[in-house]
C-alpha positions in Angstrom: -91.9 -85.2 -12.0 -91.8 -82.5 -14.6 -88.8 -84.1 -16.3 -90.5 -87.5 -16.5 -93.6 -85.8 -17.9 -91.5 -84.4 -20.7 -89.9 -87.8 -21.2 -93.4 -89.3 -21.7 -94.2 -86.6 -24.2 -91.2 -87.5 -26.3 -92.0 -91.2 -26.1 -95.6 -90.5 -27.1 -94.4 -88.5 -30.2 -92.1 -91.4 -31.2 -95.0 -93.9 -30.9 -97.3 -91.6 -32.9 -94.9 -91.6 -35.8 -94.1 -95.3 -35.9 -95.5 -95.5 -39.4 -94.2 -92.1 -40.6 -91.9 -92.4 -43.7 -88.3 -91.4 -42.9 -89.1 -90.4 -39.3 -86.2 -90.4 -36.8 -86.9 -91.1 -33.2 -86.1 -88.5 -30.5 -84.3 -89.1 -27.2 -84.5 -86.8 -24.3 -81.4 -85.9 -22.2 -81.3 -84.8 -18.6 -79.0 -82.9 -16.2 -79.0 -82.8 -12.4 -79.8 -79.5 -10.8 -77.8 -77.4 -8.3 -76.8 -78.9 -4.9 -77.0 -77.6 -1.4 -73.6 -78.2 0.1 -73.6 -78.6 3.9 -70.1 -80.0 4.3 -67.5 -79.8 1.6 -65.2 -82.8 0.9 -61.7 -82.1 1.9 -62.6 -79.4 4.4 -60.4 -79.1 7.5 -61.9 -79.8 10.9 -61.0 -78.0 14.1 -58.9 -81.0 15.2 -56.9 -80.8 12.0 -58.6 -83.8 10.4 -59.7 -83.6 6.8 -63.2 -84.7 5.7 -63.0 -87.6 3.3 -66.5 -87.0 1.9 -68.9 -84.1 1.8 -72.6 -83.7 2.4 -74.7 -82.5 -0.6 -78.4 -82.5 -1.2 -79.6 -82.3 -4.9 -82.7 -80.6 -6.2 -83.7 -83.0 -8.9 -83.2 -83.0 -12.7 -84.2 -81.0 -15.7 -84.5 -81.8 -19.4 -81.8 -80.1 -21.4 -82.0 -81.6 -24.9 -84.1 -83.7 -27.3 -81.9 -85.0 -30.1 -82.8 -87.0 -33.2 -81.3 -90.5 -33.6 -80.4 -90.9 -37.2 -80.1 -94.6 -37.4 -81.6 -96.1 -40.5 -85.2 -97.4 -40.6 -86.3 -100.6 -42.4 -86.9 -100.4 -46.1 -90.3 -101.4 -47.4 -91.0 -102.2 -51.1 -93.7 -100.2 -52.7 -93.3 -100.8 -56.4 -93.7 -97.1 -57.2 -91.0 -95.8 -59.6 -90.7 -92.4 -57.8 -90.4 -93.9 -54.3 -86.7 -93.7 -53.3 -85.0 -94.7 -50.1 -81.5 -93.6 -48.9 -79.3 -96.3 -47.6 -76.7 -94.5 -45.6 -75.9 -90.9 -45.0 -77.7 -88.1 -46.8 -80.9 -86.1 -47.3 -83.0 -84.9 -50.2 -83.2 -81.2 -50.7 -86.6 -79.5 -50.8 -87.7 -75.9 -51.6 -90.2 -74.5 -49.1 -93.1 -72.3 -50.0 -91.1 -69.2 -48.9 -88.1 -70.2 -51.0 -85.9 -71.4 -48.1 -84.3 -74.9 -48.3 -85.3 -77.9 -46.2 -84.1 -81.4 -46.1 -85.9 -84.8 -45.8 -85.3 -88.5 -45.7 -88.9 -89.1 -47.0 -88.6 -90.3 -50.6 -92.3 -90.7 -51.4 -92.2 -88.4 -54.3 -95.0 -87.4 -56.7 -95.2 -85.4 -60.0 -97.1 -82.2 -60.5 -99.2 -81.2 -63.5 -96.0 -79.8 -65.2 -94.0 -83.0 -64.5 -92.0 -81.4 -61.6 -91.0 -83.9 -58.8 -92.6 -82.8 -55.5 -93.2 -84.1 -52.0 -96.6 -85.3 -50.8 -97.3 -81.6 -49.8 -96.4 -80.3 -53.3 -93.0 -78.9 -52.3 -90.5 -78.9 -55.1 -87.7 -81.4 -54.8 -84.3 -80.2 -55.8 -81.3 -82.5 -55.5 -80.8 -82.7 -59.3 -84.3 -83.8 -60.2 -85.6 -82.7 -63.7 -89.2 -82.6 -64.8 -90.7 -85.8 -66.1 -91.9 -85.1 -69.6 -95.2 -86.3 -71.0 -94.9 -89.6 -72.8 -92.3 -91.1 -70.5 -92.7 -94.8 -70.5 -90.1 -95.8 -67.9 -88.1 -94.4 -65.0 -85.0 -96.2 -63.8 -82.8 -95.2 -60.9 -79.4 -96.6 -60.2 -77.8 -96.7 -56.7 -75.4 -93.9 -57.7 -78.3 -91.6 -58.4 -78.4 -91.8 -62.3 -81.9 -91.5 -63.5 -82.9 -92.8 -67.0 -86.2 -91.6 -68.6 -87.4 -93.8 -71.4 -89.8 -92.6 -74.1 -90.6 -93.2 -77.8 -88.0 -90.6 -78.7 -85.2 -92.2 -76.8 -83.5 -92.1 -73.4 -82.7 -89.1 -71.2 -80.3 -89.3 -68.2 -79.7 -86.9 -65.3 -77.8 -87.2 -62.0 -79.3 -86.9 -58.5 -77.4 -85.3 -55.6 -77.7 -85.8 -51.9 -76.9 -83.5 -49.0 -75.3 -84.3 -45.7 -74.3 -82.4 -42.5 -71.4 -82.7 -40.1 -73.9 -82.8 -37.2 -77.3 -84.0 -38.4 -78.6 -84.1 -34.7 -78.3 -80.3 -34.8 -81.0 -80.0 -37.5 -84.3 -78.4 -36.5 -87.5 -80.4 -37.2 -90.2 -78.3 -38.7 -92.8 -81.1 -39.3 -94.0 -82.6 -42.5 -90.9 -84.9 -42.4 -88.6 -81.8 -43.0 -85.5 -80.4 -41.3 -83.9 -77.1 -41.6 -80.3 -76.1 -41.2 -79.0 -74.5 -38.0 -75.6 -73.2 -36.8 -75.3 -76.4 -34.8 -75.8 -78.7 -37.8 -73.2 -77.1 -40.0 -73.5 -76.1 -43.6 -74.9 -78.7 -46.1 -72.4 -80.6 -48.2 -73.6 -81.8 -51.6 -72.3 -85.0 -53.2 -73.1 -87.9 -55.5 -74.9 -90.9 -54.0 -72.8 -94.0 -53.3 -69.6 -92.0 -53.4 -67.3 -90.4 -50.8 -69.4 -91.7 -47.9 -72.8 -90.6 -49.2 -75.6 -93.2 -49.0 -76.9 -95.1 -52.0 -80.4 -94.8 -53.5 -83.0 -97.7 -53.8 -85.8 -97.3 -56.2 -89.3 -98.7 -55.5 -88.5 -98.6 -51.7 -89.3 -96.3 -48.8 -87.4 -95.9 -45.6 -89.8 -96.4 -42.7 -89.5 -94.9 -39.2 -86.7 -96.1 -37.0 -89.0 -96.2 -33.9 -89.0 -99.6 -32.3 -92.4 -100.1 -30.6 -91.2 -102.6 -27.9 -88.3 -100.3 -26.9 -90.5 -97.3 -26.7 -93.1 -99.2 -24.6 -90.3 -100.3 -22.2 -89.1 -96.6 -22.0 -92.7 -95.5 -21.3 -93.0 -98.0 -18.4 -89.7 -96.9 -16.9 -90.8 -93.2 -17.2 -94.2 -93.9 -15.7 -92.7 -95.8 -12.7 -90.1 -93.0 -12.2 -93.0 -90.5 -12.2 -94.9 -92.6 -9.7 -91.9 -93.0 -7.4 -91.3 -89.3 -7.4 -94.9 -88.6 -6.5 -94.6 -91.1 -3.6 -91.5 -89.3 -2.4 -93.4 -86.0 -2.3 -96.3 -87.7 -0.5 -93.9 -89.3 2.0 -92.2 -86.0 2.7 -95.5 -84.3 3.3 -96.6 -87.1 5.7 -93.3 -86.7 7.6 -93.7 -83.0 7.9 -97.3 -83.6 9.2 -96.0 -86.0 11.9 -93.4 -83.4 12.9 -96.0 -80.7 13.3 -98.2 -83.1 15.4 -95.3 -83.6 17.9 -95.8 -80.0 19.0 -99.4 -80.6 20.0 
């Protein structure tokens, strides 16, 4: 019952973030607990026969992991020149307030008063971004990460970079659409978009959550029914013990 409650918590978090830009759904994984072995399979009997099967009673299940599913979400057009979606493998690199690095798939970028590219929380975006100078009249992004800034004085170009990990499921979620590196994720690898397996960039688009509402609703019904059946099993066991105690009266 506790395992199914955790399952419902994960499903509820997925549904709560169905409209979160760049959100990746979580899935929970379970393991069975230890078994009481009354008879071991293959044990020798007194008459020399060997038991073909054993007798074991399990003690339920436990949650052992919640991993992120990094399938791509749908792209939605916004018309904003600083909105960028990654099609394929890769993350944008962000500097946290304490100076540490974090990584995100949320490309809803803004500009600060100094022209620096930031996230919606004001965190500085690295990944090759340069400040947007005053007087810029146009921003153009190509799929390979080449950014062209147009102004009355001419055109300035700079190159964006993406970061990827050997095991993105090992990244630690810290909220605000950010992930941080862990020993399980491996070290970040930097590369040019649309080359060597890195994803391409799409300007004026955002990657939405990869949560599918219908799928999560079905999972919720299954978890709810499993919880209900487990509670019925506890109730039935209690009633059977009560009847056993009544036999002595």
